[in-house]
ROGUVEX-461506 format. One record per residue (C-alpha): x, y, z. Coordinates in steps of 0.25 Angstrom, whole numbers, plus 5000, padded with zeros to 4 digits. Each point is the difference from the previous one (the first is absolute). Example, Ala and Ser with C-alpha at 12.3 -4.5 7.8 and 13.67 -1.06 7.14 Angstrom:
504949825031 500650144998 
END
This chain:
498250665128 498650004995 500350124992 501149924993 499149894996 498950094994 501050084992 499649994985 501049944991 500250044986 499349924990 501249954993 500449945014 498849914999 500349974985 501449965004 499549905010 499049944990 501149984990 500949935011 498849915003 499949964985 501549994998 500049905012 498849924995 500750004986 501349945007 499149905007 499449964986 501449984995 500449915012 498849924997 500349984985 501449965002 499649855001 499350024986 501350044994 500949895006 500249944986 500750124994 501250065008 499850134991 498650025005 500449975014 501150114999 499050094993 498949985011 501150025011 500450134993 498650055000 499849965014 501250085005 499550124991 498749995007 500750015014 500950114995 498950094996 499249975012 501250045009 500250134993 498550045000 499949975014 501350085004 500050124991 499150074991 500650044986 499650004986 501149914996 499449895008 498750014995 500650004986 500749865003 498749955005 499350044987 501149934992 500049875008 498549995000 499950024985 501249914998 499349895008 498750024992 500849994987 500849885004 498749925004 499350034987 501249984990 499949894990 501149895004 499849924987 499049914994 499649915011 500650045014 499249965012 500249995015 500250145003 499150025011 499149894994 499650074987 500550004986 500750134997 499550064986 500050154998 499549984986 498849925005 499450075012 498949905001 501049895003 500650085011 498650045005 499449865001 501249945008 500350125009 500349945014 499650085012 501450035004 500350054986 498750095000 500450055014 501550034995 499550084988 498950075008 501050045011 501050054989 498950084993 499750075013 501450035003 500250054986 498850095001 500450065014 501450024996 499850064987 498950095007 501050045010 501150034990 499150094992 499450075013 501550035005 500650044987 498850084993 500650135004 501549984998 500950034990 500349874991 501450054998 500350025014 501249905004 499449965014 498649935002 500150015015 
END
């Protein structure tokens, strides 16, 4: 049994576990932000969708190891960053306690809440890890090959 505990695991196993923890943390941040979105049913629906997406990616990364899952994590993370930095109009406020203005980064930077900063940092870390894993796994493969696994 001691030999089984000391057996070295591949590095991508540990990166998968880190990504799972980050995805679970993201889902917790989405749960915490549901109260901020209660005035807009569309935002509640979008937040629940992102929450389910985080849990879906966490489950897949925990259970199996393939490039398709890493690709989805990268897409979801970049999508979350994009959604949180898009300009919703001339004067939209209340989204995590800040005014959303992509055209004026100082407006977002001054009013960025702690939960929003944590969400963006988590998404950025997820994106960097996922894109690195996709690059690492596919660097020597034929781009025209029909199967990524």
